[in-house]
C-alpha positions as CSV (number, residue, x, y, z in Angstrom):
1,M,68.9,72.5,115.3
2,K,65.6,70.7,114.6
3,I,64.1,69.0,111.6
4,T,61.0,71.0,110.6
5,N,59.8,69.4,107.4
6,V,60.3,66.4,105.2
7,T,59.1,66.4,101.6
8,P,59.1,63.3,99.5
9,M,59.1,63.7,95.7
10,V,59.3,61.1,93.0
11,L,61.2,61.2,89.7
12,G,59.7,58.9,87.1
13,T,61.8,57.3,84.3
14,E,61.2,54.6,81.7
15,W,61.9,51.7,84.1
16,R,62.3,53.0,87.6
17,N,60.9,55.6,90.0
18,I,63.4,57.4,92.1
19,T,62.2,58.8,95.4
20,F,63.9,61.9,96.8
21,V,63.4,63.4,100.2
22,K,64.1,67.0,101.1
23,V,64.7,67.4,104.9
24,E,64.5,71.0,106.2
25,T,65.7,72.4,109.5
26,D,64.8,75.5,111.6
27,E,68.2,76.9,110.8
28,G,67.7,77.0,107.1
29,L,69.9,74.0,106.2
30,V,68.4,71.5,103.8
31,G,69.6,67.9,103.3
32,A,68.4,65.4,100.7
33,A,68.7,61.7,99.7
34,D,67.2,59.4,97.1
35,V,66.4,55.7,96.4
36,R,65.1,53.5,93.7
37,A,62.7,51.3,95.6
38,L,62.0,48.6,93.0
39,N,58.2,48.3,92.5
40,R,57.7,49.6,96.0
41,T,57.7,53.4,95.7
42,D,54.3,53.9,97.2
43,A,55.1,51.5,100.0
44,V,58.2,53.6,101.0
45,N,56.2,56.8,100.8
46,G,53.5,55.3,102.9
47,Y,55.9,54.3,105.5
48,L,57.4,57.8,105.6
49,S,53.9,59.3,106.0
50,E,53.7,57.5,109.3
51,A,57.3,57.5,110.5
52,V,58.2,61.2,109.8
53,P,55.7,62.8,112.2
54,R,56.3,60.1,114.7
55,Y,60.1,60.2,114.8
56,V,61.7,62.8,112.5
57,L,59.9,66.1,112.9
58,G,61.5,67.9,115.8
59,A,64.5,65.6,115.9
60,D,68.1,67.0,115.9
61,P,69.8,65.9,112.7
62,F,73.1,65.6,114.5
63,N,71.6,62.7,116.6
64,I,71.8,60.2,113.8
65,E,72.2,57.2,116.0
66,Q,69.3,58.1,118.2
67,L,67.0,58.8,115.2
68,V,67.9,55.6,113.4
69,N,67.5,53.5,116.6
70,R,64.1,54.9,117.3
71,M,62.9,54.3,113.8
72,Y,64.2,50.7,113.9
73,I,63.1,49.7,117.4
74,E,60.0,51.7,118.4
75,D,57.6,50.4,115.8
76,Y,58.3,46.9,117.2
77,G,57.7,44.9,114.0
78,R,60.7,43.5,112.3
79,A,62.3,45.9,109.9
80,G,62.7,44.8,106.3
81,E,63.3,46.5,102.9
82,I,60.6,49.2,103.3
83,V,61.5,50.3,106.8
84,M,65.2,50.2,106.2
85,T,64.8,52.2,103.0
86,G,62.8,54.9,104.7
87,I,65.3,55.1,107.5
88,A,68.1,55.3,105.0
89,L,66.5,58.3,103.2
90,I,66.2,60.2,106.5
91,E,69.6,59.1,107.8
92,T,71.5,60.1,104.6
93,A,69.8,63.5,104.4
94,C,70.9,64.1,108.1
95,W,74.5,63.5,107.1
96,D,74.1,66.0,104.4
97,I,72.8,68.6,106.9
98,V,75.5,67.9,109.4
99,G,78.3,68.2,106.8
100,Q,76.8,71.5,105.7
101,A,76.5,72.8,109.2
102,L,80.1,72.0,110.0
103,G,81.4,73.0,106.6
104,V,83.0,69.7,105.6
105,P,82.3,66.8,103.2
106,V,80.5,63.8,104.8
107,Y,83.6,61.6,104.4
108,K,85.5,63.8,106.9
109,L,82.8,62.9,109.5
110,L,83.3,59.2,108.8
111,G,87.0,59.1,109.7
112,G,88.5,60.7,106.6
113,T,89.7,59.3,103.3
114,L,91.8,56.4,102.3
115,R,91.7,57.2,98.6
116,D,91.1,60.3,96.5
117,K,89.5,58.4,93.6
118,I,86.7,55.8,93.5
119,K,86.8,53.1,90.9
120,A,83.5,52.6,89.1
121,Y,81.8,50.0,87.0
122,A,79.1,50.5,84.4
123,N,75.7,48.9,84.6
124,G,72.5,49.3,82.6
125,W,74.5,49.7,79.3
126,Y,73.2,46.5,77.5
127,T,69.7,47.7,76.5
128,V,70.0,45.9,73.1
129,E,69.0,42.7,71.4
130,R,70.4,39.6,73.1
131,S,72.8,38.8,70.3
132,P,76.6,38.6,70.4
133,Q,77.0,41.4,67.9
134,E,74.7,43.8,69.7
135,F,76.4,43.1,73.1
136,H,79.8,43.4,71.5
137,N,78.9,46.8,70.1
138,A,77.4,48.0,73.3
139,A,80.4,46.9,75.4
140,K,82.7,48.9,73.1
141,Q,80.7,52.0,73.8
142,V,81.2,51.5,77.6
143,V,84.9,51.3,77.2
144,A,84.8,54.3,74.9
145,K,83.4,56.3,77.9
146,G,86.5,55.4,79.8
147,Y,85.1,52.6,82.1
148,K,87.6,49.9,83.1
149,A,84.9,47.6,84.4
150,L,81.3,46.6,83.4
151,K,78.6,44.4,84.7
152,F,75.8,42.6,82.9
153,D,73.4,39.7,83.2
154,P,73.6,37.5,80.1
155,F,70.9,35.0,81.2
156,G,67.7,36.5,79.9
157,A,64.6,35.5,81.9
158,G,66.3,32.4,83.3
159,F,65.1,31.0,86.6
160,M,66.4,27.9,88.5
161,E,67.4,26.1,85.3
162,M,67.8,27.0,81.7
163,E,67.4,25.2,78.4
164,R,70.7,24.1,76.8
165,T,70.2,26.6,74.0
166,E,69.8,29.4,76.5
167,K,73.0,28.4,78.3
168,L,74.9,28.5,75.1
169,R,73.4,31.8,74.2
170,A,74.5,33.3,77.6
171,I,78.0,32.0,77.0
172,S,78.2,33.5,73.6
173,L,77.2,36.9,75.0
174,V,80.0,36.9,77.6
175,E,82.4,35.7,74.9
176,A,81.4,38.6,72.7
177,V,81.8,41.2,75.5
178,R,85.3,39.9,76.4
179,D,86.2,40.0,72.7
180,A,85.0,43.6,72.5
181,I,86.7,45.0,75.6
182,G,90.0,43.0,75.5
183,P,91.8,41.4,78.5
184,D,92.4,44.4,80.6
185,V,88.8,45.6,81.3
186,E,86.9,43.8,84.1
187,I,83.8,41.8,83.4
188,L,81.4,41.3,86.3
189,V,78.8,38.6,85.8
190,E,75.4,39.3,87.3
191,M,73.1,36.3,88.0
192,H,70.3,38.1,89.9
193,G,69.7,35.2,92.2
194,R,68.3,33.2,89.2
195,F,69.6,29.7,89.7
196,N,69.6,26.6,91.8
197,P,73.1,25.7,93.0
198,V,73.9,23.1,90.4
199,T,73.0,25.5,87.5
200,A,74.9,28.3,89.1
201,I,77.9,26.1,89.5
202,E,77.7,24.9,85.9
203,M,77.4,28.4,84.4
204,A,80.3,29.6,86.7
205,R,82.5,26.9,85.3
206,E,81.5,27.5,81.7
207,L,82.2,31.3,82.0
208,A,85.5,31.0,83.9
209,Q,87.4,31.1,80.6
210,F,86.4,34.7,80.2
211,K,88.0,35.7,83.5
212,P,85.1,37.5,85.2
213,S,86.0,39.4,88.3
214,W,83.0,38.1,90.2
215,Y,79.7,36.1,90.0
216,E,77.0,38.1,91.6
217,E,74.1,36.6,93.6
218,P,74.2,33.1,91.9
219,V,71.3,31.8,94.0
220,P,68.5,33.6,95.7
221,P,69.6,35.4,98.9
222,E,67.4,33.6,101.4
223,N,69.3,30.4,101.6
224,T,72.9,30.9,102.8
225,A,73.6,27.2,102.8
226,A,72.9,27.2,99.0
227,M,75.2,30.1,98.5
228,K,77.9,28.3,100.5
229,K,77.5,25.3,98.2
230,V,78.2,27.4,95.2
231,A,81.1,29.2,96.8
232,D,82.8,26.0,97.8
233,A,82.3,24.5,94.3
234,I,83.7,27.4,92.4
235,A,86.5,28.4,94.8
236,P,89.1,26.5,92.8
237,L,88.3,28.8,89.8
238,G,89.6,31.7,91.8
239,I,86.6,33.8,91.0
240,P,84.8,35.5,94.0
241,I,81.1,35.5,94.8
242,A,79.4,38.8,95.5
243,T,76.1,39.2,97.2
244,G,74.1,41.4,99.6
245,E,72.0,43.9,97.8
246,R,68.8,42.2,99.2
247,L,70.0,41.9,102.7
248,H,68.5,44.8,104.7
249,T,69.8,44.4,108.3
250,S,73.0,43.4,109.9
251,F,71.4,40.3,111.4
252,E,70.9,39.0,107.9
253,Y,74.7,39.1,107.3
254,R,75.6,37.1,110.4
255,E,75.2,33.7,108.8
256,L,76.8,34.8,105.5
257,F,79.9,35.9,107.4
258,E,80.1,33.0,109.7
259,M,79.7,30.5,106.9
260,Q,82.2,32.3,104.7
261,A,79.6,32.0,101.9
262,A,80.7,35.0,99.8
263,D,83.8,37.1,99.1
264,I,82.3,40.5,98.4
265,I,79.3,42.2,100.0
266,Q,77.2,44.6,98.0
267,T,75.2,46.3,100.7
268,D,72.9,49.0,99.3
269,I,73.2,52.1,101.5
270,T,69.6,53.1,100.5
271,H,68.1,49.9,101.6
272,F,70.2,49.3,104.7
273,G,69.4,52.1,107.0
274,G,71.9,54.6,105.6
275,I,75.6,55.4,105.6
276,L,76.5,54.6,109.1
277,N,74.8,51.2,109.2
278,T,76.7,50.3,105.9
279,K,80.0,51.5,107.4
280,K,79.4,49.2,110.4
281,V,78.7,46.1,108.3
282,A,81.7,46.9,106.1
283,A,83.9,46.9,109.2
284,W,82.4,43.6,110.3
285,A,83.0,42.1,106.8
286,A,86.7,43.2,107.0
287,N,87.2,40.7,109.9
288,Y,86.3,37.9,107.4
289,Y,88.6,39.4,104.7
290,M,85.6,40.3,102.6
291,L,85.5,43.3,100.2
292,V,82.7,45.8,99.8
293,A,81.2,47.0,96.5
294,P,78.1,48.9,97.3
295,H,75.0,48.3,95.2
296,N,73.7,51.5,93.6
297,V,70.8,51.8,91.2
298,G,69.5,55.2,92.4
299,G,70.0,58.8,91.4
300,P,72.6,61.4,92.2
301,Y,72.2,61.3,96.0
302,S,72.5,57.5,96.2
303,T,75.7,57.7,94.2
304,M,77.1,60.6,96.2
305,A,76.4,58.9,99.5
306,A,78.3,55.8,98.2
307,L,81.3,57.9,97.1
308,H,81.6,59.5,100.5
309,L,81.5,56.1,102.2
310,D,83.7,54.3,99.7
311,A,86.5,56.8,100.4
312,T,86.6,55.7,104.0
313,L,86.5,51.9,103.7
314,P,89.7,49.9,104.0
315,N,88.0,47.0,102.2
316,F,86.4,48.9,99.4
317,K,86.6,47.3,95.9
318,I,84.5,49.1,93.3
319,Q,81.3,51.2,92.9
320,E,78.3,50.5,90.7
321,Y,76.9,53.2,88.5
322,F,73.9,53.3,86.2
323,N,73.3,56.9,85.2
324,D,75.7,57.2,82.3
325,F,73.4,54.8,80.5
326,S,69.9,56.1,81.4
327,E,67.9,59.2,80.7
328,A,70.1,62.3,80.9
329,F,67.6,64.0,83.2
330,V,68.3,61.5,86.0
331,K,71.8,63.0,86.4
332,Q,70.3,66.5,86.3
333,A,68.0,65.9,89.2
334,A,70.8,67.2,91.4
335,T,74.0,69.1,90.4
336,G,77.5,68.5,91.8
337,L,78.1,64.8,91.2
338,P,81.5,64.2,89.6
339,E,81.7,62.4,86.3
340,V,83.4,59.1,85.7
341,V,86.8,59.8,84.1
342,D,89.1,57.0,83.0
343,G,87.1,54.6,85.2
344,Y,87.1,56.7,88.4
345,F,85.1,59.2,90.2
346,D,87.0,62.1,91.8
347,L,86.0,62.8,95.4
348,P,83.6,65.6,96.0
349,T,84.9,68.5,98.1
350,A,81.7,70.6,98.9
351,P,80.2,70.4,102.4
352,G,77.7,67.7,103.2
353,L,77.0,65.4,100.3
354,G,77.9,68.2,98.0
355,L,74.8,68.3,95.8
356,K,72.0,70.8,95.0
357,L,68.5,69.4,94.5
358,N,66.7,70.4,91.3
359,E,63.1,70.2,92.4
360,D,61.8,71.8,89.2
361,L,63.2,69.0,87.1
362,I,61.8,66.3,89.4
363,R,58.4,67.9,89.0
364,E,58.7,67.8,85.2
365,H,59.1,64.0,85.4
366,P,56.5,62.7,87.8
367,Q,56.1,59.2,89.1
368,R,55.1,56.5,86.6
369,K,53.0,53.4,87.2
370,L,55.5,50.7,86.3
371,H,56.3,47.1,86.9
372,F,59.9,46.2,86.3
373,N,60.3,42.4,86.2
374,L,63.7,40.9,86.0
375,F,62.2,37.6,85.1
376,A,60.4,38.8,82.0
377,D,61.6,38.4,78.4
378,D,63.8,41.3,77.4
379,W,63.8,42.9,80.8
380,H,67.4,44.0,80.1
381,K,66.1,46.6,77.7
382,R,64.9,48.5,80.7
383,E,61.4,49.0,79.3
384,A,59.1,48.4,82.3
385,K,55.5,47.3,81.9
386,K,53.2,50.3,82.1
387,L,50.3,49.9,84.5
């Protein structure tokens, strides 16, 4: 079997563009994948325009290790977010093809399942005014959908430090959410790498009373020593640190693991070279007793790839999901994804990833010229700047 064609296509939404690839073979099997490349959609497609004819066309989709290694090594330059995203799109689509060819779900090719349901948490639900009452009401709607965990960033446009009034406002938002959802639903506090260590530690201590299940990316990801400083300071609180969505190669995890600077890794399959690379780093993390909660802000294929992988990981914790709180057409871009019911996804059972691409719908919602800035006022409303 050989890959004969790769077609990128972009689905535009209010705040993100989701890039899909359709990978066709000479035996008629078609695989697909998607990614939300934040503010870098054209860059990813530009990379694919060079890499596909160089490495992908004519390749055997069963030779996933060979294909990934060639794309990673043979361009010589160091691979970062763009390259690892492009590799992930092709790699994930190949798993889809292989599963279809063999008539089995992808998770059976990864060693089989350890669980038959995947716990999910909601994100993207707090597109309201930053007031305690609005966050309270929005959180209640998340629980009404059956979620048992939700994540949010209460810190506005904060960066490095915040004014005292903004700190108090953030605390009031978390308090309102905890009041709305009760003691049994998990709160996950997102910090988006906003803070210097001392501010991150201060806010972690202030918010500990609301029993969050983790603090995510308290400092920017480039400085592992700073992350370690935060981890050591808040360890007595018994609240873990999660990080990893902006780490794109296994080499970037080495120092994080060796320094024990986090408790949960949030590798994004779509920015980390695909399913198999993520499974490898998850296995490495297990040696340090770290859990895995894959980052996921993409469309149906991103989510489905994560579900197949999640089912196989001994150290899996919980899966991020946005698309119950975004435009309905995002979920319609491919059919076959299970819904979240009582806080869990059921495992898919169809061969490959188990989705069917809806190309007509994607064409109806073309790419938009956007800039989504997590450090702008009211970014949480998911209304990107139109360019």
